[in-house]
N, C-alpha and C positions, 0 to 999 in steps of 0.2 A: 656622971650622968650621961655622958656621950656613949659610953659602953653599954649602959643599961638601955638607952633608947635603941641602940643597934640590936641588942638582944631581943627586945620586944618586936622590932621590925622583922627580924629573921623568923621569930616564932609565929607572927601573924602570917607571913608569907608561907611558912610550912603548913599551917592549919588550912589556909586558903587552897594550897596545892593539894592537900589531902582531900578536901571537899570536892575539888574538880575531878580528881582521880576516882573518888567514890561515885560521883555522878556518872562518869563515863562507864564505870563498871556496872552500875544499875541499868544504864541504857543498853548495855550489851547482853543483859539477861533476856533469854527468850523463853518465857513461860506465861501461861500454860503451854504445854507441848505434848504431842503424841508422836511416838516413833514405833514402827512395826516392821517385822520382816515381810518381804514380798509386797507386791502391789495389791494388797487386800484393802482396797479403797473404802468400801462401805464399812468395814470394821473400824478403820481409822476415823471415819466420819462419825460413827456412833460414839467412839471414845471421846472425840473432840466435842461433840454436843454436850456430853456429860461434864467434862472438865471445864469447858468454857462457860457452862451455866453455874459453876461454883461447886460442883460435886468434887469429892476427894479423888486423889490419884488412884486409890484402890477401886473405887466405884467406876472410874473411867476405864481401867483395863478390864474389869469384869464386863462392862457393857460392850467394849470393843471385841473381846474374845468371844463373848456370847453371840454377838452378831455374826461372827465368822462361823461359829458352830451351826447357827440356824441356816446360813447360806451354804454350808458344807464347802468351804473355800477349797478349791482345787481337789475336792474329794479326800483331802488329807486331814481335815478338821471336822469334828462333830460326827454325828451318826451317819451310817450309810456308806462308809468307805473303808479302805484298807483292811480287808478280811484277813484273819490269821489262817493257819493251816487247817483249822476246823471250819472255816467259813464265817467265823464270828467277828464282829466289830466291837472293840473295847476302847475306852477313852482314858487318856492321861491329861492332867491339868495341874497348874501351879499358880499361886498368887503370893507375892511377897510385898509386905509393907516396909518400905525402905526407911521409915522413921522409927517404928517400934521394933523392926526386924522380926516381926511375927510372920510365920509362913504357914500356908495351908496347901495341901496337895492330895490328889487321888491318882491311883495308878491301876491299870488293867481293870477299870471299873465297868461292870456289865449292867445292862438294863436301864441305865439312866442317861439321858441325852444331854444333860446340862453339866458338862465337865467343870467349867470354870466356876459356876455357882456352887457346885459341890465342894470345890477346893476352898472357896471363901467360907462355907459353912464349917469346914474343918478348922480354919483359922479362927473363926469367931466363937465357936461353941465347944471346942475341945482344947486340951493342953498338948495335943499331939501335933505333929507336923505332916504326917503322911498316912493315909489309909488306903488299903489295896483290895482288889478283887471284889468278890460278891459281898464281903463285909462292908466295903466302901459303898456299895449300892444300897445295902440295907440301911446304913447310916443316912445317906442322902434322902432316901424315901421317907425315913422316920422324921427327918427334919423338914419335910414338906415339899420336896421336889417331886415332880410327876414320875411315875414308874410303877411296876416294871414295864419296860418297853423293849421290843425287839429292835436292836440298833442296826441290824442288817437292812439292805435295800435290794431291789431288783438288780441294780447296777453292780453292787458288791457281790451278789450271789452269782451273777453272770461271769464276772471276772474270776471268781473262785472256781467255777465249773470249768472254764477254759484252762485255768492253771492245772487243775486235776487231769484234764485230758492231755495236757502236755507233760505228763509224768512228774507233776509237782516241781517244775523247773521254771525259774531259778528258786533256790531256797537258801536258808541260813545255816545249814548243817555243814560240819567239816569233820574230817577224820572218822567217818562212819561208813558203814555198808548197810543197804545197797546205795550206790552213788546216784544213779539216774532213774530212780523211781520214787514212789510216794512213801516207801517204808512199810512197816515200822523200821526205824533205824537202830543200829547197834554199833558199839565201838569196834574199830578194826582190831582183829586179834594180833597180839604181839607174841610171837612164838618163842622168843628167847630173851634172856636178860641182855645179851649183846645187842639185839635189835632195839630193845627199849632204851638202852644207853645211847645208841645212835640217833634215835628219834628225839630224845629229850636234850641231848648235849651238843649235837653238831651245829655249827654256826649257820649252815645253810638252812636247816630246818627251823632254827630260831628266827631267822629273818623271814622265812615263809610264814611262820606263825603270826608275824606282825602285819601281814597283808590284810587290808581291811576288805569289807564286803561292799565298798562304795560303788562297785560296778552295778549293784542292784539299785542304787539310789538315784532318784531324779525328782524334779519338782512335783510330779504328779503321783508319786507312789510312796513318798517318805518325806514328810515335811511338817513343820510346826509353825503356828502363828506364835510369835514371841513379841510382846508389846510392852513398851515403857510409857509412863505418863508422869508429867510434872504438873501439879495442880497450881492454883493461884497463890497458895501459901508457900510454894517451893518444895512441898513434900513430894517424894518420888515413890512410885510403885511399879511393879512389873507383873505380867501375867502371861501364861502360855496355855495352849490347848492343842491336842493332836489325837488322832486315832492310830498313830504309830506306823510301823513299817508294814507294808503290804506283804502278806504271806509269812509273817513272823511266826516263830514257834510259840504256841500258846503259853501264856505266863510271862512272856518277854515284857520288860519295862525298859524304855529308852531314856533319853535325857530329859524328856518333856517335864516330868514332875520332880526333877532333881534340882534343888536349890544350888545355884552356883554353876550349873551346867547349861541348861536351856535359858536361864535368865538369872539376874542378880541385881539388887538395888541397895544403895545406901544413900539416904538423903543428904548426907554430908559430903558426898563425892559425886555420884552419878549412877548410871545404870547400863545394863548390857542385855542384849537378846541374841540367841543363837538358833541356827537351823542347820540341818544336814544329817550326816551319819551319826546318829545319837549314840550308837553302841561304842563308837570310837571316841566321840567328843566327851562323853561323860567320864571317861578315864582321866581327863585333864582339867575338868571344871573350868572351861575357858571363860565363862562370864565372871566368875569370882576373880580370875586372873586379870581380866580387863579392868574391873572396878579397883582392884588393888594397885594395878599399874597407874591408874589415874590418881589414886590416893598418894602415890609416890611422886606425882608431878607430871606424868606423861600426858600429852594431849590425846584426845579420843582416837585419832587416826593411828598414832604409834602404839597406843595401848591395845587396839584391836589387832593390828598387824602382828604384834609380839605374841599374843595369845594363839593366833592361827599358826604362826611359824613354829611354835613349840610343838604343836600336834604334827605338822607336816614333816618335822625332822624325824619323827618316829614312824609315821604312816604317810609316806609320800604320795600314796594313791587315794588318800581320803578325800571326801567331798564335804565341804562345810563352809559356814560363814558366820560372822557376828556383826552386830552394830554396837557402837558405843556412843553414849551421850553423857556429857558432864552436867553438873548441877546447874550450870548457867545456860544449858540448851545447845551447846556446841556438839555436833554429832558427826560421825564418820562410820565407815564400814571396812571390813576386810574379808577376803574369801580365798578358797583354795579348791581347785578342781572344777569350778563352774563359775559362770557370771551371776552375781548376786544383785538383787534389787531390794531396797528398803524404802518405806513410805514415811513421810513426815507431814505434820500439820502444826503450824506455829502461828502466832498472832499476826505476823507480817505476810502471811499467805492467804490468798482468796480461797484456795481449796488445797486438797492433799497434793503434795509433790512427791514424785518417785525419783530416787537417786540410784544410779547404776554403778556397781563396783566391779572392776575387772580383776581376774585372778593374777 
């Protein structure tokens, strides 16, 4: 009997201990929650109003990114910014439901100003993941979004005209002629097999080929809003919106609408958002890497740093950043080549707070 009573006592202590630990775990959970790249305060507030009112995480990121599109955050989100080489503004957007793993995205979309809402329509009303170009515009308009609309603005056209006057410099071409003019561009002639071998096989040229175009990149000419939300049920979603790289070659699509690159979410683990040189970052799917790192047990700070370091090893001059947030609301960021800021709104905050991350 004595041994039986001792066993019961130990069991009761164990159960009691588990309840305490569980209670402490619940107390540490921070949601609803909204996290966004950069100090896009009004966008975060719009997302917070939605998620704090009981709307889903998907609804929240759509509301937040939509607010940024309307405000034309930094000229890099929504209509009226980042003209391509032809002077046209196009939009890229993405939304991911981290519970169902449904994804909707649009890329190089013309004539429709509501990028993130178009992405949600792709997710809700098609079995596809990504629609592109003018066909994406036709789809969005057929589903009820306003258009067609000229996405250029006086500011974007003035910027484009000045760029043309400056010989179309800087630009995103390489290994072409002419070098310092607006083109049309053509590949450099390779006059012999020996020269071709030298260009393609020498280690110095191979390393040169890995040089990124990040010297073109700054907060005001190449940026993305990438936002994550955790709703009151603990479900997670992410959304992104951007008008891409300023003076990009027409047809270019960056990381904004690419799942796993600009953003990724899994409600069982957490979420990530990215910003920076999308042409380089999309080659590494950094946000997928961040979430998988957290799945393997890394804290958000280490998960984010690891993903950025992987890119920097190959492209030491690249410019970019990510934020990571786990399913309990613990968040962190990592960056390379610039100082990064991300914004957070949680239940214990009176308003949005901005966190600064140094490279």
